[in-house]
C-alpha positions as CSV (number, residue, x, y, z in Angstrom):
1,M,13.7,-4.0,-10.2
2,K,11.8,-5.7,-7.5
3,F,9.3,-3.8,-5.3
4,I,7.6,-5.0,-2.1
5,S,4.6,-3.4,-0.3
6,W,3.3,-4.6,3.1
7,N,1.0,-3.2,5.7
8,V,2.8,-4.6,8.7
9,N,0.2,-3.6,11.3
10,G,2.9,-2.4,13.6
11,I,6.5,-2.8,12.6
12,R,7.7,-3.7,16.1
13,A,5.1,-6.5,16.3
14,A,5.9,-7.7,12.8
15,V,9.6,-7.9,13.5
16,K,8.9,-9.9,16.6
17,K,7.0,-12.3,14.4
18,G,10.0,-12.8,12.1
19,A,9.3,-10.1,9.4
20,M,13.0,-9.1,9.3
21,D,13.9,-12.6,7.9
22,F,11.5,-11.9,5.0
23,F,12.9,-8.4,4.4
24,D,16.5,-9.8,4.5
25,G,15.7,-12.6,2.0
26,C,13.2,-11.0,-0.4
27,G,15.8,-9.4,-2.7
28,A,13.7,-6.3,-3.1
29,D,15.2,-3.0,-4.4
30,F,12.4,-1.1,-2.7
31,I,10.3,-2.1,0.3
32,C,7.3,0.1,1.0
33,L,5.5,-0.2,4.4
34,Q,2.3,1.0,5.8
35,E,0.8,1.1,9.3
36,T,4.2,1.1,11.0
37,K,2.6,2.4,14.2
38,A,6.0,3.8,15.2
39,T,8.1,7.0,15.1
40,A,10.5,7.5,12.2
41,D,13.4,7.0,14.6
42,I,12.1,3.6,15.7
43,V,11.7,2.5,12.0
44,K,15.2,3.7,11.2
45,G,16.6,1.9,14.2
46,F,16.1,-1.6,12.9
47,D,19.0,-3.3,11.1
48,W,17.9,-3.0,7.5
49,G,21.4,-3.9,6.2
50,V,24.4,-2.1,4.8
51,G,23.8,0.6,2.2
52,K,20.0,0.9,2.7
53,T,18.2,4.2,2.6
54,V,15.4,4.3,5.2
55,I,12.7,6.9,4.9
56,A,10.0,7.0,7.5
57,H,7.0,9.1,8.3
58,E,4.9,9.2,11.4
59,A,1.5,10.4,12.5
60,V,1.0,13.2,14.9
61,K,-0.9,10.7,17.1
62,K,1.7,8.3,18.6
63,G,1.5,4.7,17.6
64,Y,-1.0,5.3,14.8
65,S,-0.7,4.9,11.0
66,G,2.8,5.6,9.6
67,T,4.7,4.7,6.4
68,A,8.2,3.9,5.3
69,I,10.4,3.2,2.3
70,I,13.5,1.1,2.5
71,A,15.6,1.3,-0.7
72,T,18.9,0.1,-2.0
73,K,19.3,3.4,-3.9
74,E,19.1,6.9,-2.4
75,P,16.3,9.0,-4.0
76,E,16.9,12.4,-5.6
77,S,14.3,13.9,-3.3
78,V,11.7,12.9,-0.7
79,A,8.3,14.4,0.2
80,Y,6.0,13.7,3.1
81,G,2.3,13.9,2.7
82,I,0.4,15.4,-0.2
83,G,0.5,19.1,0.7
84,I,-2.9,19.3,2.3
85,E,-2.9,19.9,6.0
86,Q,-6.0,18.0,6.9
87,H,-4.6,14.9,5.2
88,D,-1.1,15.2,6.4
89,Q,-1.5,14.6,10.1
90,E,-1.4,10.8,10.0
91,G,1.9,10.0,8.3
92,R,0.1,8.2,5.4
93,V,2.2,9.2,2.3
94,I,5.9,9.2,1.4
95,T,7.1,10.1,-2.1
96,A,10.6,9.2,-3.2
97,E,11.8,10.7,-6.5
98,Y,14.1,8.7,-8.7
99,A,15.5,9.5,-12.1
100,D,12.8,7.6,-14.0
101,F,9.8,7.5,-11.7
102,Y,8.2,8.6,-8.5
103,L,7.6,5.9,-5.9
104,V,4.8,6.6,-3.5
105,T,3.8,4.5,-0.4
106,V,0.3,5.2,0.8
107,Y,-1.9,4.0,3.6
108,T,-5.4,5.1,2.6
109,P,-7.8,6.0,5.4
110,N,-10.4,3.4,6.4
111,S,-14.1,4.4,6.2
112,Q,-14.5,2.8,9.6
113,N,-17.5,1.2,11.3
114,E,-20.9,2.6,10.3
115,L,-19.0,4.4,7.5
116,K,-18.5,7.4,9.8
117,R,-15.4,8.4,7.9
118,L,-16.7,7.7,4.4
119,D,-17.1,11.4,3.5
120,Y,-13.6,12.1,4.5
121,R,-12.3,9.0,2.7
122,Q,-13.9,10.2,-0.5
123,E,-12.3,13.6,-0.1
124,W,-9.0,11.8,0.4
125,D,-9.5,9.7,-2.7
126,R,-10.0,12.8,-4.8
127,D,-7.1,14.7,-3.4
128,F,-4.7,11.8,-3.5
129,L,-5.5,11.1,-7.1
130,A,-4.9,14.7,-8.0
131,Y,-1.6,14.5,-6.1
132,V,-0.3,11.5,-8.1
133,K,-1.6,12.9,-11.4
134,G,0.4,16.1,-10.6
135,L,3.5,14.0,-10.1
136,E,2.8,12.1,-13.3
137,A,2.9,15.3,-15.3
138,K,6.7,15.3,-14.6
139,K,7.5,11.6,-14.8
140,P,5.9,8.1,-14.4
141,V,4.4,7.2,-11.0
142,I,4.4,4.0,-9.0
143,F,2.1,4.1,-6.0
144,C,1.5,1.1,-3.7
145,G,0.1,0.2,-0.3
146,D,-3.1,-0.5,1.6
147,L,-5.7,1.3,-0.4
148,N,-8.5,0.0,1.8
149,V,-10.8,-1.0,-1.0
150,A,-11.7,-4.3,-2.7
151,H,-12.4,-3.1,-6.2
152,T,-14.6,-5.9,-7.6
153,E,-16.6,-8.9,-6.3
154,D,-13.6,-11.0,-7.3
155,D,-11.5,-9.1,-4.7
156,L,-13.1,-10.4,-1.6
157,A,-14.5,-13.7,-0.5
158,N,-17.9,-12.6,0.6
159,P,-19.1,-9.6,-1.6
160,K,-22.8,-10.0,-0.9
161,T,-22.6,-9.7,2.9
162,N,-20.0,-6.8,2.7
163,R,-21.8,-4.6,0.1
164,K,-22.2,-1.6,2.4
165,N,-19.2,-2.2,4.7
166,A,-16.1,-0.1,4.8
167,G,-13.8,-1.1,1.9
168,F,-16.6,-2.4,-0.3
169,T,-19.0,0.5,-0.6
170,D,-20.2,1.6,-4.0
171,E,-18.6,5.0,-3.4
172,E,-15.1,3.5,-2.6
173,R,-15.3,1.2,-5.6
174,A,-16.3,4.0,-7.9
175,D,-13.3,6.0,-6.6
176,F,-11.1,3.1,-7.6
177,D,-12.7,3.1,-11.0
178,T,-11.7,6.7,-11.3
179,I,-8.1,5.8,-10.6
180,L,-8.1,3.3,-13.5
181,E,-9.9,5.8,-15.7
182,A,-7.1,8.3,-14.9
183,G,-4.7,5.9,-16.5
184,F,-3.2,3.9,-13.6
185,V,-2.8,0.2,-14.0
186,D,-3.7,-2.4,-11.4
187,T,-0.6,-4.5,-11.9
188,F,-1.8,-7.7,-10.2
189,R,-4.8,-8.0,-12.6
190,E,-2.4,-7.8,-15.5
191,F,-1.4,-11.3,-14.7
192,T,-4.1,-12.9,-12.5
193,Q,-7.8,-13.0,-12.8
194,G,-10.6,-14.5,-10.7
195,K,-11.3,-14.9,-7.0
196,G,-9.3,-16.4,-4.2
197,H,-6.4,-13.9,-4.3
198,Y,-6.4,-11.9,-1.1
199,S,-3.9,-9.7,0.9
200,W,-5.8,-9.2,4.1
201,W,-7.7,-11.5,6.4
202,S,-9.6,-10.9,9.7
203,Y,-8.0,-12.4,12.8
204,R,-11.4,-13.8,13.6
205,A,-12.8,-17.3,12.9
206,G,-9.7,-18.7,11.3
207,A,-10.3,-16.5,8.2
208,R,-6.7,-16.7,6.9
209,A,-6.6,-20.5,7.2
210,R,-9.9,-20.6,5.3
211,N,-8.7,-17.9,2.8
212,V,-11.8,-15.7,3.6
213,G,-10.1,-12.5,2.7
214,W,-9.9,-9.2,0.8
215,R,-7.5,-7.9,-1.8
216,I,-6.9,-4.4,-0.6
217,D,-3.1,-4.0,-1.2
218,Y,-2.0,-2.8,-4.6
219,F,0.8,-1.8,-6.9
220,M,-0.5,0.8,-9.3
221,I,1.6,2.2,-12.1
222,S,1.4,4.9,-14.8
223,E,0.3,3.5,-18.2
224,S,3.7,4.5,-19.6
225,L,5.4,1.9,-17.3
226,R,3.2,-0.9,-18.5
227,P,5.8,-2.2,-21.1
228,Q,8.3,-2.6,-18.2
229,L,5.9,-4.6,-16.0
230,K,7.3,-8.1,-15.7
231,A,5.4,-9.6,-12.7
232,A,3.0,-8.8,-9.9
233,R,1.9,-11.2,-7.2
234,I,0.6,-11.6,-3.7
235,L,2.7,-13.5,-1.1
236,P,0.0,-15.0,1.2
237,D,2.4,-17.4,2.9
238,I,4.4,-14.6,4.5
239,M,3.2,-14.1,8.1
240,G,3.7,-11.4,10.6
241,S,0.6,-9.2,10.0
242,D,-3.1,-9.5,9.2
243,H,-2.0,-8.4,5.7
244,C,0.6,-10.2,3.5
245,P,3.1,-8.5,1.3
246,V,2.5,-7.8,-2.4
247,E,5.3,-7.8,-5.0
248,M,5.9,-6.2,-8.4
249,T,8.8,-6.5,-10.8
250,L,9.7,-4.0,-13.5
251,G,12.3,-4.8,-16.2
């Protein structure tokens, strides 16, 4: 089974830039999107192909956040949000239940300039981890998306100058440590080590061309799924957003 996750930074803009060609040709069984910036009806209105199930979630605030799952197989059940009202206003989480796993697409809140949302972000991190661990009590979990954190100094080009910036604070990195300690596996690092592997680049100063980026998009899996993990990679050549897609294959 092939899985794709992509923060499209606006599904309509990404499609105008050719993203649908990628979706049509990627051969994925499951496509998870973040930051669609569109209503569920708009997401479902695109031509995803015959037989696809399209699940979309939108923020209360129009044109903000939003997530989606496009799948070749209809899920047994679907849940929106994590069941906590203060977290569930921005369309950040969809959970699709299948026979052998839960698939969760998540767009983690950014701590923002001057870290004005860091306290909320840490609350989110705790509550989201509790949510996926609750799911895991029933069956294995795959969660993927823009987690808005570069875990280690190898996960961004300029760690020293970003030490106290959103996405690379000690607090956010420690929260990611907690995810790993809770038993979830960072699938990309099962196959690839070292610097230079990024999934987001600023639009400024030709950062993408120079590969001055951050790895903030992940596929995380329950430890019990590790034997089925066949591949995980980043697709930096795919354009259409300031993020690129990430891919995982389970056998």
